[in-house]
C-alpha positions in Angstrom: 0.0 0.0 0.0 1.2 3.5 -0.8 2.1 5.9 2.0 1.9 9.6 2.5 3.4 11.3 5.6 1.8 14.5 6.9 3.9 16.5 9.3 2.0 19.1 11.4 4.3 22.2 11.9 2.0 25.2 12.0 2.1 26.0 15.7 3.2 29.4 16.9 5.4 28.0 19.7 4.5 30.9 22.0 6.2 29.3 25.0 9.6 29.3 23.2 9.4 33.1 23.5 11.3 33.5 20.2 10.9 35.2 16.8 12.2 31.9 15.3 9.5 29.4 14.4 9.5 26.6 17.0 10.2 23.8 14.5 13.4 25.6 13.4 14.9 25.6 16.9 17.9 23.3 16.8 18.3 20.0 18.5 21.7 18.3 18.1 22.7 21.1 15.7 19.7 20.7 13.3 16.2 22.2 13.3 13.8 19.8 15.1 11.6 19.6 11.9 14.6 18.3 10.0 14.8 15.3 12.3 11.2 14.6 11.6 11.7 14.9 7.9 14.7 12.5 8.0 12.6 9.9 9.8 9.8 10.3 7.3 12.2 9.9 4.4 13.5 6.7 5.9 10.1 5.2 5.2 10.4 5.9 1.5 6.9 7.4 1.3 5.3 8.4 -2.0 4.5 11.9 -0.6 5.6 14.1 2.3 3.3 17.0 3.2 4.4 19.7 5.7 1.5 21.8 7.1 3.0 25.1 8.0 1.6 28.3 9.5 3.5 30.7 11.8 6.7 31.7 10.2 6.0 29.5 7.2 8.3 31.4 4.8 11.2 30.9 7.2 10.5 27.3 7.5 10.3 26.7 3.8 13.4 28.7 3.1 15.4 26.7 5.6 14.1 23.2 4.9 12.6 23.2 1.4 13.2 20.1 -0.7 12.0 18.6 -4.0 10.2 15.9 -2.1 8.1 18.2 0.2 4.6 19.3 -0.5 4.0 22.5 1.5 0.5 23.1 2.7 -0.5 26.3 4.6 -2.8 26.3 7.6 -3.7 30.0 7.7 -5.8 29.6 10.9 -4.7 27.2 13.6 -8.1 25.5 14.3 -6.7 22.2 15.6 -5.0 19.0 14.4 -8.1 17.8 12.5 -8.3 21.1 10.6 -4.6 20.9 9.8 -4.7 17.4 8.3 -7.8 18.5 6.4 -5.7 21.2 4.6 -3.3 18.5 3.3 -5.9 15.9 2.3 -6.7 17.4 -1.1 -3.1 16.8 -2.3 -2.9 13.2 -0.9 -3.6 10.3 -3.2 -1.9 7.5 -1.3 -3.9 4.8 0.4 -2.2 5.1 3.9 -1.5 8.3 5.8 1.0 8.7 8.7 0.6 11.8 10.9 3.7 13.1 12.6 4.5 16.4 14.4 7.3 18.9 13.7 7.9 19.4 17.4 8.3 15.7 18.2 11.8 15.3 16.7 13.2 12.0 18.0 10.9 9.2 16.8 13.2 6.6 15.3 12.6 5.4 11.7 12.6 1.7 12.9 9.7 2.5 15.2 7.7 4.1 12.5 8.4 1.4 9.9 6.9 -1.2 12.2 4.0 1.1 13.0 2.8 1.9 9.5 2.8 -1.9 8.7 -0.1 -2.2 11.1 -2.4 -0.2 8.8 -4.7 -1.4 5.9 -8.1 -0.4 4.6 -9.7 -1.8 7.7 -7.2 -1.0 10.4 -5.8 2.1 12.0 -2.8 2.4 14.3 -2.2 4.6 17.4 1.1 5.3 19.1 0.3 5.1 22.9 2.3 5.1 26.1 1.7 4.2 29.7 2.7 7.0 32.0 2.8 7.3 35.8 1.8 10.9 35.5 -0.3 11.4 32.3 -1.2 15.0 33.1 -1.7 17.1 29.9 -2.2 14.2 27.6 -5.3 12.7 25.9 -6.3 9.4 27.4 -7.1 6.2 25.5 -10.5 4.8 26.5 -11.0 1.1 26.1 -14.0 -1.1 26.5 -14.3 -4.1 28.8 -12.6 -6.3 26.2 -9.7 -4.0 26.0 -10.6 -2.6 22.6 -9.9 1.0 21.9 -13.1 3.1 21.8 -11.9 6.7 21.6 -9.4 9.3 22.8 -10.5 12.0 25.3 -8.5 15.1 25.8 -7.6 16.1 29.3 -9.8 19.2 29.3 -12.8 17.2 28.2 -12.2 14.2 30.5 -14.2 13.0 33.5 -12.6 12.2 36.8 -12.7 8.5 35.9 -11.1 9.1 32.5 -8.4 11.3 34.1 -7.3 8.2 36.1 -6.4 6.4 32.9 -2.6 6.0 32.5 -2.5 5.1 28.8 -2.0 8.3 26.8 -2.2 9.2 23.1 1.1 10.4 21.7 -0.7 12.0 18.7 1.2 9.8 16.2 -1.5 8.2 14.0 -1.6 6.0 10.9 -4.8 5.3 9.0 -6.3 4.7 5.6 -7.0 7.8 3.5 -10.5 6.6 2.9 -11.3 7.0 6.6 -9.8 10.5 6.7 -11.9 11.5 3.7 -15.1 10.3 5.4 -14.3 11.5 9.0 -12.7 14.9 8.6 -15.8 16.7 7.3 -17.7 15.3 10.4 -15.4 16.7 13.0 -16.8 19.2 15.5 -15.2 22.0 17.5 -17.7 21.6 20.3 -15.1 20.9 23.0 -13.2 22.6 25.8 -10.6 24.0 23.4 -12.9 24.9 20.5 -10.8 23.0 18.1 -11.2 20.2 15.5 -9.4 17.2 17.1 -7.9 14.7 14.7 -8.2 12.2 17.5 -12.0 12.2 17.2 -11.4 10.1 14.1 -10.5 7.2 16.5 -14.1 7.0 17.8 -15.4 7.2 14.3 -13.2 4.3 13.3 -14.5 2.2 16.3 -18.1 3.0 15.4 -17.4 1.8 11.9 -16.1 -1.5 13.2 -12.5 -1.0 12.2 -9.7 -2.6 14.0 -7.7 -0.1 16.1 -4.1 -1.3 16.7 -1.8 0.3 19.3 1.9 0.3 19.4 4.5 1.7 21.9 8.0 3.0 21.2 11.0 1.4 22.8 12.0 4.7 24.4 9.6 7.2 25.9 11.7 10.1 24.5 10.8 9.0 21.0 7.4 10.6 21.5 8.3 13.6 23.7 7.2 16.9 22.3 8.9 20.3 22.7 7.0 23.3 23.8 9.6 25.4 25.6 13.4 25.7 25.9 13.4 23.6 29.1 11.9 20.7 27.2 14.3 21.3 24.3 17.3 21.2 26.6 16.1 18.0 28.3 15.7 16.3 24.9 19.1 17.5 23.8 20.7 15.8 26.7 18.7 12.6 26.2 19.6 12.5 22.6 23.3 13.2 23.2 23.4 10.4 25.8 21.7 8.0 23.3 24.3 8.9 20.7 27.1 8.5 23.2 26.0 5.0 24.2 25.6 4.0 20.6 29.2 5.1 19.9 30.6 3.2 22.9 28.8 0.0 21.8 30.5 0.5 18.4 34.0 0.5 20.0 34.5 4.2 20.6 36.0 5.4 23.9 34.4 8.5 25.5 36.3 9.6 28.5 33.1 11.3 29.8 29.9 10.4 27.8 28.1 13.4 29.3 30.6 15.8 27.8 30.6 15.0 24.1 28.1 16.7 21.7 27.3 15.3 18.3 25.5 18.0 16.2 25.4 16.3 12.8 26.3 13.0 11.2 29.3 11.1 12.6 31.0 8.1 11.0 33.4 6.8 13.6 35.5 3.6 13.4 36.5 1.5 16.4 39.3 2.3 18.8 38.7 6.0 18.5 39.1 8.0 21.7 37.2 11.2 22.3 38.2 13.3 25.4 35.9 15.7 27.2 34.1 18.7 25.7 34.6 17.5 22.1 32.0 19.0 19.7 31.3 17.4 16.3 29.2 19.3 13.8 28.1 18.7 10.3 29.5 15.7 8.4 32.4 14.1 10.4 34.3 10.9 9.6 37.0 9.6 12.0 39.0 6.5 11.1 40.4 3.9 13.6 43.0 4.7 16.2 42.3 8.5 16.2 42.6 10.4 19.5 40.8 13.7 19.9 41.9 15.9 22.8 39.7 17.9 25.1 37.9 21.1 24.1 38.1 20.4 20.4 35.7 21.4 17.7 35.4 19.3 14.5 33.1 20.6 11.8 32.8 18.9 8.4 36.1 17.0 8.6 37.7 13.7 7.7 40.5 12.4 9.9 42.7 9.5 8.9 43.7 6.5 11.0 46.0 6.9 14.0 46.0 10.7 13.9 46.1 12.8 17.1 44.2 16.0 17.5 45.5 17.7 20.6 43.6 19.9 23.1 41.8 23.1 22.2 42.0 22.7 18.4 39.4 23.8 15.8 39.1 21.9 12.5 36.6 23.1 9.9 36.0 21.8 6.3 39.4 20.1 6.4 40.8 16.7 5.5 43.5 15.2 7.7 45.5 12.1 6.6 46.8 9.2 8.6 49.4 9.5 11.4 49.2 13.2 11.6 49.5 15.4 14.7 47.3 18.5 15.0 47.6 21.0 17.9 47.3 21.8 20.7 45.7 25.2 19.9 45.7 24.6 16.1 43.1 26.0 13.7 42.5 24.3 10.4 40.2 26.5 8.4 38.3 25.5 5.2 40.3 24.1 2.4 43.0 22.6 4.5 44.4 19.2 3.7 47.1 17.4 5.6 48.8 14.4 3.9 50.1 11.4 6.0 52.4 12.1 8.9 52.1 15.9 8.6 52.3 18.0 11.8 50.5 21.3 12.5 51.2 22.4 16.0 50.8 25.1 18.7 48.9 28.2 17.6 49.2 27.4 13.9 46.5 28.5 11.5 45.9 27.2 7.9 43.5 28.0 5.2 43.2 26.7 1.6 46.5 24.9 2.3 47.9 21.5 1.4 50.6 20.2 3.7 52.6 17.3 2.2 53.7 14.0 3.8 56.0 14.4 6.8 56.0 18.3 6.7 55.9 20.3 9.8 54.4 23.6 10.8 54.9 23.4 14.5 54.7 26.8 16.1 53.0 30.2 15.7 52.6 30.0 11.9 50.0 31.1 9.4 49.7 29.4 6.0 47.0 30.6 3.6 46.6 29.7 -0.1 49.7 27.6 0.2 51.0 24.3 -1.2 53.6 22.6 0.8 55.5 19.6 -0.5 57.0 16.6 1.3 59.3 16.9 4.3 59.2 20.6 4.6 60.0 22.4 7.9 58.4 25.7 8.5 59.9 27.6 11.5 58.1 29.3 14.3 56.6 32.7 13.5 56.4 32.2 9.8 53.5 33.7 7.8 52.5 33.6 4.2 51.4 37.1 3.2 48.7 36.0 0.8 46.3 39.0 0.8 47.1 42.5 -0.6 43.8 44.0 0.5 42.1 43.1 -2.8 43.4 39.8 -4.2 44.8 36.6 -2.7 47.9 35.0 -4.1 49.5 31.6 -3.7 52.7 30.4 -2.1 54.4 27.1 -3.0 57.1 25.3 -1.0 58.6 22.3 -2.8 59.9 19.1 -1.2 62.6 19.4 1.4 62.3 23.2 1.9 63.5 24.7 5.2 61.9 28.0 6.3 63.7 29.7 9.1 61.8 31.2 12.0 60.1 34.6 11.9 60.0 34.7 8.1 57.4 36.4 5.9 56.7 34.9 2.5 55.1 37.6 0.3 52.8 35.8 -2.3 52.9 35.1 -5.1 56.2 33.3 -4.3 57.8 29.9 -5.1 60.5 28.3 -3.1 62.2 25.5 -5.0 63.1 21.9 -3.9 65.6 21.7 -1.1 65.9 25.5 -0.8 66.4 27.3 2.5 65.1 30.6 3.8 67.1 32.3 6.5 65.4 33.2 9.7 63.9 36.6 9.9 63.7 37.0 6.1 61.0 38.8 4.1 60.9 36.9 0.8 59.4 38.8 -2.1 61.0 36.9 -5.0 61.2 33.2 -5.9 64.0 31.1 -4.4 65.4 28.5 -6.8 66.0 24.8 -5.9 68.9 24.4 -3.5 69.4 28.1 -2.9 69.6 30.1 0.3 67.2 33.0 0.4 68.1 35.7 2.9 66.3 39.1 3.0 67.0 41.1 6.1 68.9 44.3 7.0 72.6 44.0 7.8 73.3 44.0 11.5 75.3 46.8 13.0 76.8 46.8 16.5 77.4 50.3 18.0 80.2 50.6 20.6 79.8 53.0 23.5 76.0 53.3 23.1 74.2 54.2 26.3 70.6 53.6 27.2 68.4 56.5 27.8 68.2 57.7 31.4 65.1 58.9 33.4 65.3 62.7 33.6 62.8 63.0 36.5 
């Protein structure tokens, strides 16, 4: 049977107290609605509809995709009204209803859930809670069959004692929606058209009503304010940390690692405390990441060490490298195997060849560095003239003395040496010594100035 997924994302999110639409607030570095979209896509549905309202243009601009049908709910008149806005564009036989502020439902949970549905069966995601306050209750008959859902504000004292709650996640045949939605009434405590009233209509029609429960309660937790957002953030980070440890990754403190994107991590990797991983990150086996390190969109080869307090962004690091401490690899940096980039070194748009070293207090921008090059402390490439950027090339075996400035465009040939303290403005040929500094003078009898006060 074909499947359409409808994601309700039109709420104002007043309790977030923010100009940013609620569904765009980030969880694990990505808008919460993006998590829901990813889960929906994992089901390979024929159609995904997002019902938007408050801040709809912002939501569309941030998350638009070729596979999304956007539907506007101009007035927020309840969940039944919201699904009704999407129904005209849905042709599929089954419909799964999800929520843009319930971001952590796992795809495997949803896959099993939608399989419960056919033309004569609907499925509800329910949960047993010690304290069900605030949730709709599932009312069953004497035989345990679901009869209806009752919202808390409409419930009797007896119904309020029920501990089985409705999470809101619902899967049902389109034919039932087409028949039931026009019959919904807003004659209730909230004056809204409840989608959950469809449950009672299905029971009256003699349909089978299946219920399923997630493996983890947090899979169906919704977010209404920043306190709930922070709580789910920590739950999700702990879940990711435990998943990594079961895959053979060592986390020196699982509570102090944040994954804010997609991480591919081989076994025997060690992550120290306060490591943040953003975007697309791949780490090969045997890598050690030091404390207080940020990795954003990077690939790191096997057995490399990234020492403390380093920042790597849009960079590729080869095998057996050493980076840091206090290093910054900016976008476009690539380190070949066994390269070293050390204390307070910054690179951008730079290739560092095998075995080459930039160990101390160095800046390399728009630079290509060959094999076994040594760049001394305090060296900078002067790659920007205020308008244009120019390139520097250091061939294999070059030695750059400390405190040198290489004024691009400049080329230093294979095996050449640049004397310490030089300002190099012209090419240095292979094997040559380049020295560009003022001649030293020693003045005899010179006296230091004296204080005249």
